[in-house]
N, C-alpha and C positions, 0 to 999 in steps of 0.2 A: 282567191283562196291563198293564192301563193304570198299575198302580202299579209294575209292574216297569220299564217303559218312563220313569217319573218318577224312579224310584231310580237308572236307569243315567244318566239326564240330569245328575241332580244331583251324582252322582258324578264323573262327566265334567265338569262344570262347577268342581267342586273342584280339580281337577287342572289345568285351564287356568289357574284362577286363582292357584293355587300358583305354577304356571311363571312367570306375568306378574309376580308379586311380585317372585321372585327375581333376576329382571333390573335391577330398580330400588332393591333393599334398600340402605339405608345403614347402614354401622356406624359409630357415633360414639360413643366412651368415653374417660374421663380417668381416669387412675389415678396414684398413690393418692388417694383422695378420702374423708375429708378429709386436706388437704395439709398436712403438717408439715416438709416440706424447702423448697427454693428451685425446685424444677422439677416439673411435673406430666407426665407423658407421656400424649401425645395420639393416640388410634389414629381414622384416619379410611379408610372403605372406601367411596368412592363412584364408581361406574362410569362416570357420565354426563361428559362434559367441560365443563359449566357451572359448575362449582364456583369459586368466588369467593376465598372465605376464611373466616377465624374472627374474631369480634368478642367481646371480654369487656367485660362492663359489672358496675359496682358495683350496689349495691342500691338506689340512688337514679336509677339509669339512664345514669350519666356512663359514656362508653367509656373503658376503661383500658388496651386492648390491641388490635392488629390483626393477625393473621397473613394473609400473602397465599397464597393456593393456587392462583391463576389459571392455568389449562391443566394443572394436576396431576389424574391420575385412578388407580383403583386403589388398592392398601393403601398407606397413609402412617401411618408412626409417627414422632413427633418431640417434643422436650420443649418445654415452655412454660415461660420463667422468670417465676416468680412471687414472687420475692424482693423485689420492690419492692412488692408489694401488702400493706396492711394486713391484721391477722387480720379476716374476716367472711366474708358470702356474695356470690359472683358468678355471673354469667349468662354461659354460653359457647356463642355462637350459630354454627352452621355455615350459610353463606349461599351459593345458587346465583344466576345470574341471574334466577331467578324469585322469589327472596326466600329466607325461612328454611326451611331443610330440616329442622334438628332442632336441640334446646336442651338445653343440660345444666346443672347447678349445680355450681359448685365452692366447697369449704368451705375456708377458708385458717384454719389454729389459729394 
């Protein structure tokens, strides 16, 4: 009986945890990657209102681009112009008012 109760509580806990996660999950990806064109498509799905923007850094940490997303929520799909970037590796960080939410790598060929 005790094992059954623990199993029920465990399964219920997983259900609560998965519901809590789905409310705050962030979708952030870039395509195509590696980039061989002048633009990369950016997909952001962030349900919170505290999103600030995207900052792109080169391999030595110098900021090379900033996209302001202040006040935008939900699914956003937009191009990022990478034509001025030299071939190499770049880091693309999605920021909120609390700091970095997620980070992705861009490879420019």
